[in-house]
Structure formats: structure tokens, C-alpha cells
N, CA, C and O atoms as a GROMACS GRO file, in nm:
protein
  328
    1MET      N    1  11.750  10.206  12.130
    1MET     CA    2  11.737  10.263  12.005
    1MET      C    3  11.606  10.381  12.045
    1MET      O    4  11.500  10.397  11.984
    2ALA      N    5  11.670  10.468  12.194
    2ALA     CA    6  11.596  10.581  12.245
    2ALA      C    7  11.731  10.692  12.204
    2ALA      O    8  11.846  10.677  12.162
    3GLY      N    9  11.643  10.810  12.242
    3GLY     CA   10  11.703  10.962  12.178
    3GLY      C   11  11.659  10.961  12.080
    3GLY      O   12  11.545  10.991  12.114
    4GLY      N   13  11.652  10.947  11.939
    4GLY     CA   14  11.613  10.980  11.826
    4GLY      C   15  11.676  11.156  11.795
    4GLY      O   16  11.709  11.236  11.882
    5GLY      N   17  11.678  11.172  11.673
    5GLY     CA   18  11.748  11.302  11.629
    5GLY      C   19  11.616  11.365  11.591
    5GLY      O   20  11.503  11.316  11.587
    6ALA      N   21  11.673  11.526  11.556
    6ALA     CA   22  11.584  11.604  11.544
    6ALA      C   23  11.475  11.611  11.421
    6ALA      O   24  11.360  11.650  11.442
    7GLY      N   25  11.514  11.574  11.305
    7GLY     CA   26  11.431  11.452  11.237
    7GLY      C   27  11.297  11.399  11.236
    7GLY      O   28  11.210  11.404  11.149
    8GLU      N   29  11.298  11.341  11.368
    8GLU     CA   30  11.205  11.184  11.362
    8GLU      C   31  11.060  11.309  11.429
    8GLU      O   32  10.982  11.248  11.502
    9GLY      N   33  11.028  11.447  11.412
    9GLY     CA   34  10.926  11.459  11.476
    9GLY      C   35  10.800  11.492  11.305
    9GLY      O   36  10.677  11.491  11.299
   10TRP      N   37  10.903  11.517  11.197
   10TRP     CA   38  10.816  11.546  11.124
   10TRP      C   39  10.746  11.417  11.097
   10TRP      O   40  10.624  11.405  11.093
   11LEU      N   41  10.863  11.290  11.070
   11LEU     CA   42  10.842  11.177  11.010
   11LEU      C   43  10.705  11.135  11.125
   11LEU      O   44  10.589  11.145  11.085
   12ALA      N   45  10.737  11.084  11.280
   12ALA     CA   46  10.577  11.048  11.350
   12ALA      C   47  10.469  11.177  11.274
   12ALA      O   48  10.377  11.121  11.215
   13ALA      N   49  10.466  11.234  11.269
   13ALA     CA   50  10.324  11.379  11.200
   13ALA      C   51  10.253  11.294  11.076
   13ALA      O   52  10.132  11.273  11.064
   14ALA      N   53  10.391  11.240  10.958
   14ALA     CA   54  10.334  11.216  10.842
   14ALA      C   55  10.282  11.079  10.797
   14ALA      O   56  10.229  11.063  10.687
   15VAL      N   57  10.308  10.945  10.919
   15VAL     CA   58  10.308  10.889  10.941
   15VAL      C   59  10.120  10.825  10.867
   15VAL      O   60  10.091  10.718  10.813
   16PRO      N   61  10.032  10.947  10.898
   16PRO     CA   62   9.885  10.920  10.821
   16PRO      C   63   9.872  10.954  10.741
   16PRO      O   64   9.756  10.985  10.717
   17VAL      N   65   9.980  10.981  10.629
   17VAL     CA   66   9.986  11.035  10.481
   17VAL      C   67   9.951  10.914  10.391
   17VAL      O   68   9.901  10.933  10.280
   18GLY      N   69   9.989  10.741  10.457
   18GLY     CA   70  10.008  10.684  10.396
   18GLY      C   71   9.858  10.606  10.371
   18GLY      O   72   9.837  10.536  10.272
   19LEU      N   73   9.766  10.629  10.472
   19LEU     CA   74   9.692  10.561  10.467
   19LEU      C   75   9.551  10.599  10.302
   19LEU      O   76   9.477  10.506  10.269
   20PRO      N   77   9.544  10.709  10.241
   20PRO     CA   78   9.482  10.684  10.128
   20PRO      C   79   9.525  10.565  10.037
   20PRO      O   80   9.452  10.482   9.984
   21LEU      N   81   9.641  10.576  10.032
   21LEU     CA   82   9.648  10.461   9.952
   21LEU      C   83   9.654  10.307   9.976
   21LEU      O   84   9.665  10.213   9.897
   22ALA      N   85   9.641  10.315  10.131
   22ALA     CA   86   9.634  10.158  10.229
   22ALA      C   87   9.512  10.119  10.166
   22ALA      O   88   9.500  10.032  10.080
   23PHE      N   89   9.385  10.220  10.239
   23PHE     CA   90   9.275  10.238  10.203
   23PHE      C   91   9.206  10.206  10.055
   23PHE      O   92   9.103  10.142  10.034
   24GLY      N   93   9.308  10.281   9.945
   24GLY     CA   94   9.262  10.232   9.801
   24GLY      C   95   9.281  10.087   9.769
   24GLY      O   96   9.193  10.010   9.730
   25CYS      N   97   9.438  10.055   9.797
   25CYS     CA   98   9.474   9.883   9.802
   25CYS      C   99   9.340   9.795   9.880
   25CYS      O  100   9.314   9.690   9.821
   26ARG      N  101   9.274   9.816   9.972
   26ARG     CA  102   9.183   9.741  10.042
   26ARG      C  103   9.022   9.707  10.004
   26ARG      O  104   8.951   9.614  10.040
   27ARG      N  105   8.989   9.852   9.896
   27ARG     CA  106   8.913   9.859   9.875
   27ARG      C  107   8.909   9.769   9.720
   27ARG      O  108   8.805   9.731   9.667
   28LEU      N  109   9.056   9.746   9.662
   28LEU     CA  110   9.055   9.691   9.549
   28LEU      C  111   9.040   9.539   9.625
   28LEU      O  112   8.937   9.472   9.613
   29TRP      N  113   9.107   9.513   9.672
   29TRP     CA  114   9.105   9.383   9.784
   29TRP      C  115   8.971   9.268   9.775
   29TRP      O  116   8.953   9.152   9.742
   30TRP      N  117   8.882   9.400   9.835
   30TRP     CA  118   8.731   9.352   9.866
   30TRP      C  119   8.638   9.318   9.710
   30TRP      O  120   8.544   9.240   9.691
   31LEU      N  121   8.696   9.392   9.636
   31LEU     CA  122   8.650   9.387   9.517
   31LEU      C  123   8.723   9.270   9.395
   31LEU      O  124   8.699   9.259   9.275
   32GLY      N  125   8.842   9.174   9.503
   32GLY     CA  126   8.872   9.107   9.464
   32GLY      C  127   8.995   9.035   9.357
   32GLY      O  128   9.028   8.921   9.324
   33TYR      N  129   9.038   9.176   9.326
   33TYR     CA  130   9.124   9.195   9.280
   33TYR      C  131   9.290   9.224   9.391
   33TYR      O  132   9.352   9.328   9.415
   34ARG      N  133   9.313   9.093   9.432
   34ARG     CA  134   9.403   9.019   9.534
   34ARG      C  135   9.540   9.108   9.475
   34ARG      O  136   9.589   9.208   9.527
   35ARG      N  137   9.581   9.044   9.359
   35ARG     CA  138   9.719   9.013   9.291
   35ARG      C  139   9.724   9.242   9.277
   35ARG      O  140   9.824   9.313   9.287
   36ALA      N  141   9.604   9.278   9.258
   36ALA     CA  142   9.698   9.389   9.175
   36ALA      C  143   9.695   9.494   9.276
   36ALA      O  144   9.761   9.597   9.261
   37ALA      N  145   9.596   9.467   9.414
   37ALA     CA  146   9.619   9.552   9.513
   37ALA      C  147   9.766   9.566   9.584
   37ALA      O  148   9.820   9.667   9.629
   38TRP      N  149   9.822   9.409   9.578
   38TRP     CA  150   9.906   9.424   9.646
   38TRP      C  151  10.026   9.495   9.558
   38TRP      O  152  10.074   9.600   9.603
   39VAL      N  153  10.071   9.445   9.448
   39VAL     CA  154  10.080   9.510   9.296
   39VAL      C  155  10.142   9.691   9.352
   39VAL      O  156  10.242   9.749   9.395
   40ALA      N  157  10.002   9.715   9.312
   40ALA     CA  158   9.967   9.869   9.331
   40ALA      C  159  10.053   9.995   9.478
   40ALA      O  160  10.102  10.107   9.494
   41GLY      N  161  10.007   9.834   9.571
   41GLY     CA  162  10.041   9.924   9.705
   41GLY      C  163  10.194   9.900   9.723
   41GLY      O  164  10.257   9.967   9.805
   42ALA      N  165  10.246   9.816   9.656
   42ALA     CA  166  10.401   9.792   9.665
   42ALA      C  167  10.481   9.892   9.597
   42ALA      O  168  10.592   9.933   9.632
   43ALA      N  169  10.428   9.920   9.521
   43ALA     CA  170  10.509  10.007   9.388
   43ALA      C  171  10.455  10.149   9.423
   43ALA      O  172  10.541  10.233   9.449
   44LEU      N  173  10.344  10.184   9.427
   44LEU     CA  174  10.342  10.318   9.443
   44LEU      C  175  10.389  10.355   9.611
   44LEU      O  176  10.431  10.460   9.660
   45GLY      N  177  10.366  10.236   9.664
   45GLY     CA  178  10.461  10.285   9.884
   45GLY      C  179  10.565  10.313   9.838
   45GLY      O  180  10.621  10.407   9.895
   46ALA      N  181  10.652  10.239   9.699
   46ALA     CA  182  10.801  10.270   9.716
   46ALA      C  183  10.824  10.365   9.662
   46ALA      O  184  10.935  10.409   9.690
   47GLY      N  185  10.738  10.454   9.556
   47GLY     CA  186  10.727  10.569   9.536
   47GLY      C  187  10.732  10.708   9.622
   47GLY      O  188  10.786  10.818   9.612
   48THR      N  189  10.643  10.636   9.718
   48THR     CA  190  10.598  10.734   9.831
   48THR      C  191  10.700  10.749   9.925
   48THR      O  192  10.712  10.854   9.989
   49VAL      N  193  10.797  10.629   9.943
   49VAL     CA  194  10.909  10.654   9.999
   49VAL      C  195  11.001  10.705   9.958
   49VAL      O  196  11.044  10.807  10.013
   50ALA      N  197  11.074  10.643   9.825
   50ALA     CA  198  11.173  10.723   9.764
   50ALA      C  199  11.134  10.907   9.781
   50ALA      O  200  11.209  10.982   9.843
   51THR      N  201  11.014  10.952   9.716
   51THR     CA  202  11.006  11.033   9.765
   51THR      C  203  11.094  11.120   9.896
   51THR      O  204  11.189  11.198   9.887
   52SER      N  205  11.018  11.071  10.015
   52SER     CA  206  11.034  11.188  10.154
   52SER      C  207  11.142  11.113  10.137
   52SER      O  208  11.174  11.088  10.253
   53LEU      N  209  11.238  11.047  10.048
   53LEU     CA  210  11.428  11.033  10.109
   53LEU      C  211  11.432  11.150  10.043
   53LEU      O  212  11.513  11.221  10.103
   54VAL      N  213  11.395  11.196   9.968
   54VAL     CA  214  11.492  11.304   9.839
   54VAL      C  215  11.429  11.402   9.904
   54VAL      O  216  11.515  11.468   9.963
   55ALA      N  217  11.306  11.451   9.925
   55ALA     CA  218  11.222  11.570   9.952
   55ALA      C  219  11.192  11.544  10.117
   55ALA      O  220  11.198  11.439  10.182
   56GLY      N  221  11.156  11.687  10.160
   56GLY     CA  222  11.106  11.695  10.303
   56GLY      C  223  10.921  11.628  10.335
   56GLY      O  224  10.850  11.560  10.261
   57PRO      N  225  10.898  11.674  10.448
   57PRO     CA  226  10.768  11.686  10.508
   57PRO      C  227  10.695  11.710  10.386
   57PRO      O  228  10.671  11.610  10.320
   58VAL      N  229  10.662  11.799  10.350
   58VAL     CA  230  10.533  11.837  10.243
   58VAL      C  231  10.538  11.780  10.122
   58VAL      O  232  10.430  11.747  10.074
   59ALA      N  233  10.631  11.760  10.060
   59ALA     CA  234  10.643  11.674   9.977
   59ALA      C  235  10.651  11.505   9.958
   59ALA      O  236  10.658  11.428   9.862
   60LEU      N  237  10.647  11.494  10.082
   60LEU     CA  238  10.620  11.344  10.162
   60LEU      C  239  10.451  11.309  10.138
   60LEU      O  240  10.390  11.203  10.126
   61VAL      N  241  10.401  11.479  10.137
   61VAL     CA  242  10.185  11.461  10.164
   61VAL      C  243  10.175  11.466  10.044
   61VAL      O  244  10.106  11.372  10.005
   62LEU      N  245  10.217  11.547   9.939
   62LEU     CA  246  10.215  11.566   9.834
   62LEU      C  247  10.172  11.437   9.731
   62LEU      O  248  10.076  11.392   9.668
   63SER      N  249  10.331  11.407   9.763
   63SER     CA  250  10.327  11.282   9.693
   63SER      C  251  10.257  11.139   9.733
   63SER      O  252  10.254  11.043   9.655
   64ALA      N  253  10.217  11.139   9.828
   64ALA     CA  254  10.155  11.026   9.875
   64ALA      C  255  10.003  11.053   9.846
   64ALA      O  256   9.934  10.958   9.810
   65VAL      N  257   9.965  11.140   9.857
   65VAL     CA  258   9.832  11.199   9.814
   65VAL      C  259   9.834  11.168   9.619
   65VAL      O  260   9.737  11.124   9.557
   66VAL      N  261   9.959  11.200   9.561
   66VAL     CA  262   9.928  11.180   9.405
   66VAL      C  263   9.940  11.074   9.331
   66VAL      O  264   9.879  11.056   9.226
   67PHE      N  265  10.052  10.966   9.401
   67PHE     CA  266  10.034  10.859   9.446
   67PHE      C  267   9.953  10.755   9.468
   67PHE      O  268   9.957  10.643   9.418
   68SER      N  269   9.872  10.805   9.556
   68SER     CA  270   9.703  10.714   9.608
   68SER      C  271   9.624  10.724   9.478
   68SER      O  272   9.586  10.625   9.416
   69VAL      N  273   9.596  10.879   9.432
   69VAL     CA  274   9.492  10.833   9.312
   69VAL      C  275   9.450  10.781   9.215
   69VAL      O  276   9.332  10.774   9.178
   70PRO      N  277   9.626  10.706   9.123
   70PRO     CA  278   9.537  10.609   9.057
   70PRO      C  279   9.461  10.442   9.113
   70PRO      O  280   9.387  10.364   9.053
   71VAL      N  281   9.510  10.440   9.229
   71VAL     CA  282   9.418  10.304   9.299
   71VAL      C  283   9.308  10.352   9.322
   71VAL      O  284   9.205  10.285   9.312
   72TRP      N  285   9.308  10.503   9.362
   72TRP     CA  286   9.110  10.551   9.360
   72TRP      C  287   9.055  10.538   9.167
   72TRP      O  288   8.954  10.482   9.125
   73ILE      N  289   9.114  10.578   9.123
   73ILE     CA  290   9.060  10.582   8.997
   73ILE      C  291   9.020  10.449   8.940
   73ILE      O  292   8.908  10.429   8.894
   74GLY      N  293   9.137  10.338   8.947
   74GLY     CA  294   9.105  10.229   8.950
   74GLY      C  295   8.997  10.178   9.007
   74GLY      O  296   8.899  10.160   8.934
   75TRP      N  297   8.989  10.152   9.116
   75TRP     CA  298   8.868  10.102   9.211
   75TRP      C  299   8.757  10.174   9.160
   75TRP      O  300   8.660  10.100   9.158
   76TYR      N  301   8.729  10.298   9.115
   76TYR     CA  302   8.603  10.397   9.095
   76TYR      C  303   8.574  10.347   8.964
   76TYR      O  304   8.453  10.350   8.942
   77TRP      N  305   8.639  10.304   8.872
   77TRP     CA  306   8.642  10.211   8.731
   77TRP      C  307   8.583  10.108   8.744
   77TRP      O  308   8.471  10.087   8.698
   78LEU      N  309   8.663  10.013   8.822
   78LEU     CA  310   8.582   9.868   8.890
   78LEU      C  311   8.466   9.848   8.869
   78LEU      O  312   8.392   9.813   8.777
   79VAL      N  313   8.462   9.894   9.026
   79VAL     CA  314   8.265   9.968   9.071
   79VAL      C  315   8.184  10.014   8.962
   79VAL      O  316   8.078   9.959   8.932
   80ARG      N  317   8.242  10.134   8.890
   80ARG     CA  318   8.119  10.159   8.832
   80ARG      C  319   8.099  10.033   8.673
   80ARG      O  320   8.006  10.056   8.595
   81ARG      N  321   8.188   9.921   8.648
   81ARG     CA  322   8.200   9.866   8.528
   81ARG      C  323   8.130   9.751   8.549
   81ARG      O  324   8.086   9.685   8.455
   82GLY      N  325   8.107   9.703   8.727
   82GLY     CA  326   8.057   9.624   8.786
   82GLY      C  327   8.132   9.507   8.746
   82GLY      O  328   8.105   9.397   8.793
   0.00000   0.00000   0.00000
């Protein structure tokens, strides 16, 4: 699969945008909410991928940040709750 197209350059640069969601799900996992971490990662990750297929690289970055916010809010709430 060598060769590649012109649009692959932005995709390689956009790979790190999934890290906030992954790290948030990892924190939920560490708190013992394993099923919630899997569900959140799959659902919100699918939303990010769907957005990236429709829009361009800027929208991908924004959607990745927006879709990771609920996971971080949930983690913060669970930590504060005890």
C-alpha cells in the first residue's frame, strides 16, 4: 500500500487529536468504571470519526476536543464524589 494520496498528510498530523479522549477513558478505567470507559470511548470515538469523514482537519480537531469533554467531566465528577 505504498504511494498514498495528497490528502494523507493532514491525516498523519491529526492522529494525536484522539489522545484527550483516550486519556480520559483511561482515567475512568483506573477508577474502576471499565464498562463506562469502553462505551464512552467507542461512542465518542465513532462520533469523532464520523465528523472527520464529513468535514476537514480543523473540524476533526474541534470535534475530538468537544467529544472528549464529557469524559473528562465525568471523571472529575466521579473523583469529587469519592
